[in-house]
C-alpha positions in Angstrom: -54.4 26.9 22.3 -58.1 26.0 21.8 -58.7 27.0 18.2 -58.8 24.4 15.4 -55.5 24.3 13.6 -56.8 23.1 10.3 -58.8 25.0 7.8 -60.4 23.8 4.5 -57.0 22.7 3.1 -54.6 21.9 5.9 -52.9 24.4 8.2 -52.1 27.7 6.5 -50.9 31.2 7.5 -48.0 33.7 7.3 -44.7 31.8 7.6 -43.0 32.3 10.9 -46.2 33.6 12.6 -48.6 31.4 14.5 -49.7 28.8 13.4 -47.0 28.5 10.7 -44.0 28.6 13.0 -41.2 26.1 13.3 -42.3 25.3 16.9 -45.8 24.5 15.7 -44.5 22.4 12.7 -42.4 20.3 15.0 -45.3 19.7 17.3 -47.6 18.8 14.3 -44.9 16.4 13.2 -44.7 14.8 16.6 -48.5 14.5 16.8 -48.9 13.1 13.3 -46.1 10.6 13.9 -47.8 9.4 17.1 -51.2 9.0 15.3 -49.9 7.1 12.3 -47.5 4.7 14.0 -48.0 1.3 15.6 -45.6 -0.6 17.8 -45.0 -3.5 15.3 -42.5 -1.8 13.0 -40.8 1.4 11.9 -43.1 3.8 10.0 -42.2 6.1 7.1 -43.4 9.6 6.2 -42.8 11.3 2.9 -42.3 15.1 3.0 -42.6 17.3 -0.2 -42.6 21.0 -0.6 -43.1 23.9 -3.1 -40.5 26.6 -3.8 -41.1 29.1 -1.0 -38.1 30.1 1.0 -39.9 29.3 4.2 -40.2 25.6 3.2 -36.6 25.0 4.3 -37.3 25.8 8.0 -40.7 24.1 8.1 -39.3 21.0 6.4 -36.5 20.7 9.0 -39.0 21.3 11.8 -41.4 18.6 10.6 -38.6 16.2 10.0 -37.3 16.8 13.6 -40.7 16.3 15.0 -41.4 13.0 13.1 -37.9 11.6 13.8 -38.3 12.4 17.5 -41.3 10.0 17.5 -39.5 7.2 15.8 -40.7 7.9 12.3 -38.3 7.5 9.3 -38.6 10.4 6.9 -38.1 10.6 3.1 -37.6 14.0 1.5 -38.5 14.8 -2.1 -37.5 18.4 -2.4 -39.7 20.7 -4.5 -42.4 18.5 -6.0 -46.1 19.1 -7.0 -48.7 18.0 -4.4 -50.0 15.3 -6.7 -46.5 14.0 -7.1 -46.2 13.7 -3.3 -49.4 11.8 -3.2 -48.2 9.4 -5.9 -44.7 8.8 -4.6 -45.8 8.1 -1.1 -48.1 5.4 -2.4 -45.4 4.0 -4.7 -43.0 3.7 -1.8 -45.6 2.3 0.5 -45.3 5.2 3.0 -47.6 5.4 5.9 -48.4 9.0 5.4 -47.1 12.2 3.6 -46.8 15.9 4.3 -46.9 18.6 1.6 -45.5 22.0 2.7 -47.2 24.6 0.6 -49.7 27.4 0.7 -50.9 26.5 -2.8 -51.8 29.6 -4.8 -51.1 32.1 -1.9 -48.3 34.7 -2.0 -44.8 33.6 -1.1 -44.9 34.9 2.5 -47.6 32.4 3.4 -47.1 28.7 3.8 -49.1 25.6 4.8 -49.0 22.0 5.9 -51.2 19.3 4.2 -51.2 15.7 5.4 -52.1 12.6 3.4 -52.9 9.1 4.6 -51.4 5.9 3.2 -54.1 5.9 0.5 -52.9 9.2 -0.9 -56.1 11.1 0.1 -56.0 14.0 2.5 -56.6 13.0 6.1 -60.2 13.2 7.5 -61.4 15.8 9.9 -61.1 13.3 12.8 -57.4 13.0 12.3 -57.0 16.7 12.1 -58.9 17.2 15.3 -56.7 14.6 17.0 -53.6 16.3 15.9 -55.0 19.6 17.2 -55.8 18.0 20.6 -52.3 16.4 21.0 -50.6 19.7 20.1 -52.8 21.5 22.6 -52.6 19.3 25.7 -48.9 18.4 26.0 -49.8 14.7 26.1 -46.7 13.8 24.0 -44.2 15.7 26.1 -43.1 12.5 27.8 -43.2 10.2 24.8 -39.6 10.4 23.6 -38.0 7.3 21.9 -34.2 7.0 22.4 -31.3 5.2 20.9 -32.1 3.1 17.9 -35.8 4.0 18.2 -35.3 7.5 16.9 -36.2 7.9 13.3 -33.9 8.7 10.3 -34.2 11.1 7.4 -32.9 10.9 3.8 -33.5 12.4 0.4 -35.0 10.6 -2.5 -33.1 10.8 -5.8 -35.1 11.9 -8.9 -38.5 12.4 -7.2 -39.4 14.8 -10.1 -38.4 12.2 -12.7 -40.6 9.5 -11.0 -43.6 11.9 -11.1 -43.0 12.8 -14.7 -43.1 9.2 -15.8 -46.2 8.6 -13.7 -48.0 11.6 -15.3 -46.9 10.6 -18.8 -48.3 7.1 -18.2 -51.8 8.7 -18.0 -51.5 9.8 -21.7 -52.9 7.3 -24.2 -50.3 4.8 -25.5 -49.1 5.6 -29.0 -50.3 9.2 -28.8 -47.9 12.1 -29.0 -48.0 15.9 -28.9 -45.8 16.5 -32.0 -46.8 19.7 -33.9 -48.4 21.3 -30.8 -46.9 24.6 -29.5 -47.7 25.0 -25.9 -47.1 27.9 -23.5 -46.6 26.6 -19.9 -46.7 29.1 -17.0 -45.1 27.3 -14.1 -46.0 30.0 -11.5 -42.4 29.8 -10.3 -43.7 26.9 -8.2 -43.4 23.2 -7.6 -44.2 22.2 -11.2 -41.4 24.3 -12.8 -39.6 21.2 -13.9 -42.3 18.5 -14.2 -44.7 20.5 -16.4 -42.4 21.5 -19.2 -40.3 18.3 -19.1 -43.3 16.0 -19.4 -44.9 17.9 -22.3 -41.5 18.1 -24.1 -40.9 14.4 -23.7 -44.2 13.7 -25.4 -43.2 15.8 -28.4 -44.7 19.2 -27.7 -42.9 22.4 -28.6 -42.9 24.0 -25.2 -42.5 27.7 -24.3 -42.0 27.8 -20.5 -42.5 31.0 -18.6 -42.2 31.8 -14.9 -40.1 28.7 -14.4 -37.2 30.2 -12.5 -38.2 30.1 -8.8 -36.1 32.0 -6.3 -38.1 31.4 -3.1 -39.8 34.8 -3.3 -41.6 34.8 -6.6 -44.0 31.9 -6.4 -47.4 32.9 -7.7 -46.3 36.5 -8.1 -48.3 37.9 -11.0 -48.3 34.5 -12.7 -49.7 31.1 -12.7 -53.3 29.9 -12.5 -54.5 32.8 -10.3 -52.8 35.4 -12.6 -52.9 33.9 -16.1 -52.5 37.2 -18.0 -48.9 36.5 -19.0 -49.8 33.0 -20.2 -52.6 34.3 -22.4 -50.5 37.1 -23.9 -47.7 34.7 -24.6 -50.0 32.3 -26.4 -50.9 35.1 -28.8 -47.4 36.3 -29.1 -45.9 32.9 -29.8 -48.9 31.8 -32.0 -49.2 28.8 -29.7 -52.0 26.2 -29.9 -52.6 26.0 -26.2 -51.7 27.8 -22.9 -51.4 26.1 -19.6 -51.0 27.8 -16.2 -50.3 25.8 -13.0 -50.6 27.1 -9.4 -47.8 27.1 -6.9 -48.1 23.5 -5.8 -49.2 22.0 -9.2 -52.7 20.8 -8.2 -54.7 23.6 -10.0 -54.8 24.5 -13.7 -56.1 27.1 -16.0 -55.8 26.9 -19.8 -56.3 29.1 -22.8 -57.1 28.4 -26.4 -55.0 29.7 -29.4 -56.8 33.1 -29.2 -56.0 33.6 -25.5 -59.5 32.9 -24.2 -59.3 31.6 -20.7 -60.8 28.3 -19.7 -61.4 27.8 -16.0 -62.2 24.6 -14.1 -65.8 24.7 -15.2 -64.9 24.8 -18.9 -62.2 22.1 -18.5 -64.6 19.8 -16.6 -67.1 20.3 -19.4 -64.5 19.3 -22.0 -63.3 16.3 -20.1 -66.8 15.3 -19.0 -68.2 15.5 -22.5 -65.4 13.4 -23.9 -65.9 10.7 -21.2 -69.6 10.7 -21.8 -69.2 10.2 -25.6 -66.7 7.4 -24.9 -69.2 5.8 -22.4 -66.4 6.1 -19.8 -68.2 8.2 -17.1 -69.7 6.0 -14.3 -73.4 7.0 -13.7 -72.9 9.7 -16.3 -72.2 12.0 -13.4 -69.3 14.2 -12.3 -68.9 15.9 -8.9 -68.3 19.6 -8.3 -68.9 22.1 -5.6 -71.9 24.3 -5.1 -69.9 27.2 -6.4 -69.7 25.7 -9.9 -71.1 27.6 -12.8 -74.5 26.4 -14.0 -73.2 26.3 -17.6 -71.3 23.1 -16.6 -74.6 21.3 -15.9 -76.1 22.5 -19.1 -73.1 21.4 -21.2 -73.2 17.9 -19.7 -77.0 17.8 -19.9 -76.8 18.0 -23.7 -74.9 14.7 -23.6 -77.2 13.1 -21.0 -74.7 13.8 -18.2 -75.4 15.1 -14.7 -73.7 17.1 -12.0 -73.5 16.2 -8.3 -72.9 19.2 -6.0 -70.8 19.1 -2.8 -69.6 21.5 -0.1 -66.8 23.8 -1.1 -63.3 22.1 -0.9 -61.6 19.4 -3.0 -61.8 17.0 0.0 -65.6 17.0 -0.3 -65.5 16.5 -4.0 -63.1 13.5 -3.6 -65.3 12.0 -0.9 -68.4 12.3 -3.0 -66.6 10.7 -5.9 -65.5 7.7 -3.8 -69.0 7.3 -2.2 -70.8 7.3 -5.5 -68.2 5.6 -7.7 -67.4 8.6 -9.9 -64.2 9.1 -11.8 -64.1 12.8 -12.4 -64.7 15.9 -10.4 -63.3 19.3 -9.5 -63.8 23.0 -8.7 -64.1 26.2 -10.7 -60.6 27.1 -9.4 -59.1 24.4 -11.7 -58.6 21.8 -9.0 -59.5 18.7 -11.1 -59.6 15.2 -9.8 -59.5 12.2 -12.2 -59.5 9.0 -10.1 -58.7 6.9 -13.1 -55.2 8.5 -12.9 -54.5 9.9 -9.5 -56.3 10.3 -6.1 -55.9 14.0 -5.7 -56.1 17.2 -7.9 -53.4 16.9 -10.5 -52.9 19.9 -12.9 -50.3 18.1 -15.1 -52.5 15.0 -15.6 -55.5 17.2 -16.2 -53.6 19.1 -18.9 -52.6 15.9 -20.5 -56.1 14.6 -20.6 -57.4 17.8 -22.3 -54.5 17.5 -24.8 -55.4 13.9 -25.4 -59.0 14.9 -26.0 -57.9 17.4 -28.6 -55.8 14.8 -30.3 -58.4 12.0 -30.1 -61.1 14.2 -31.6 -58.8 16.1 -33.9 -60.3 19.5 -32.9 -58.6 22.6 -31.5 -59.3 23.6 -27.9 -61.5 26.5 -29.0 -63.9 24.2 -30.6 -64.0 21.8 -27.7 -64.7 24.7 -25.3 -67.5 26.1 -27.5 -70.0 23.6 -26.0 -69.6 25.3 -22.6 -71.2 28.7 -22.1 -70.8 30.2 -18.7 -73.9 31.7 -17.0 -73.4 35.3 -15.9 -72.9 35.4 -12.2 -72.7 38.0 -9.5 -71.1 37.9 -6.0 -71.4 39.7 -2.7 -69.8 39.4 0.8 -71.9 40.3 3.8 -70.0 40.7 7.1 -71.6 39.0 10.2 -73.7 41.6 12.0 -72.0 42.3 15.4 -69.8 39.3 14.7 -72.8 37.0 15.0 -73.2 34.2 12.4 -76.7 34.0 10.9 -78.6 30.8 11.6 -79.1 28.2 8.9 -82.9 28.7 9.3 -82.6 32.4 8.5 -80.3 31.8 5.5 -82.5 29.0 4.2 -85.6 31.3 4.3 -83.8 34.0 2.2 -82.4 31.3 -0.2 -85.9 29.8 -0.7 -87.4 33.3 -1.5 -84.6 34.0 -4.0 -84.9 30.6 -5.7 -88.7 31.2 -6.1 -87.8 34.4 -8.0 -85.3 32.5 -10.3 -88.1 30.1 -11.3 -85.5 27.4 -12.2 -83.7 29.7 -14.6 -80.5 30.2 -12.6 -78.7 29.2 -9.4 -78.2 30.8 -6.0 -75.6 30.0 -3.3 -75.9 31.5 0.1 -73.4 30.2 2.7 -71.2 31.4 5.6 -67.5 31.4 4.7 -65.3 28.8 6.2 -62.4 31.2 6.5 -63.9 34.6 7.2 -66.7 36.1 9.3 -68.9 36.8 6.2 -71.8 35.3 4.3 -71.1 34.7 0.7 -73.8 35.3 -1.9 -73.6 34.1 -5.5 -76.4 34.3 -8.1 -76.2 33.0 -11.6 -78.7 33.8 -14.4 -78.9 34.1 -18.1 -79.1 37.8 -17.8 -76.3 39.6 -15.9 -78.5 42.4 -14.7 -81.0 40.0 -13.2 -78.1 38.2 -11.4 -76.8 41.5 -10.1 -80.2 42.8 -8.9 -81.0 39.6 -7.1 -77.6 39.5 -5.5 -78.1 43.0 -4.1 -81.6 42.0 -2.8 -80.3 38.9 -1.1 -77.3 40.8 0.4 -79.6 43.4 1.9 -81.8 40.7 3.5 -78.7 39.1 5.0 -77.5 42.5 6.3 -80.9 43.0 8.0 -80.7 39.8 10.1 
């Protein structure tokens, strides 16, 4: 096996088909256990999961692999990814694993690893795990007797995470009088989301909160928020919240059912931080795929946007490097380092609700400051399977930016997961964006 196991967000694929097999999960557990352990003491890993049926087999395989390398394992059961990151730090674990394919369909699954600081492990660690899995180096490393690891379940992991999330909400503030629709995506946040909001006083209408192992993300959640928006109108709710399968992404809606994506939520939270003088360097981090309306909204309050490569790991890295406290992606993956070290949909929701409360304004008014730029997208397959050079793409990008004359944005990049080049153009006028997207795509096709 020579291919790299890890993609932009851990290992992911169809459960029970390479690379998401029990055999591979056990080998990844053995490799991760070897990398993270020293000889001076027993080491501990935390394992969390979402609600997919396949999580059971992968959880057992990872546990077996880790224990076979002398690692003690703590099991949380179904828990949002940010909860896994928090509890592993609270219990001083050496590392953690989240078994989830995030917003993908139930038949997929994935493995994400976190270091002792709660952040996702760097590329170098992922490459070392891939190497160890590939070369059989660990075949002879087999502790015996008392050196074999143990495994046990943690009581009330969900309750611990709920209390942690609630602690991010301003002291003395409550949600009394707010009616909130919460779409749990039949995923890992099906308890934590509704319970936390209810305990803070909200009148919660929970939907898609009955996971059966096969219905996670199925026509619900942050990727499919239609039910949430309709329920907000039907229930005359003040706010709608939609989580994804592992609880690290969020979409929201106002009382009229208007959808607010990650750009809109970053604009709301960023503006609030700027007005409270609580945003270091008056800057937030987001990816190159962010809508230009975000930069304009922050600019009206003297705020700025820092762009990174696609992926929440790159956003988090930029935040740490430049001392920022807020960042995220259009998908609703929001990171607020004042509260947690990874994307946390529940904490993000609580901060938006706190902003509404603090400023005594409905969500629709807070969102009005953000106006999305019309954008157009295209996917261009690699010609004869050959990836275009950076120089060729840079030339096409420069020509397109000259046509925009500073009145829009263009992103031209090879995909990290498919043999295609992605084209995105944003402009005040939708027709201009569409025409320029077509022109750029044709030039890429001609390479």
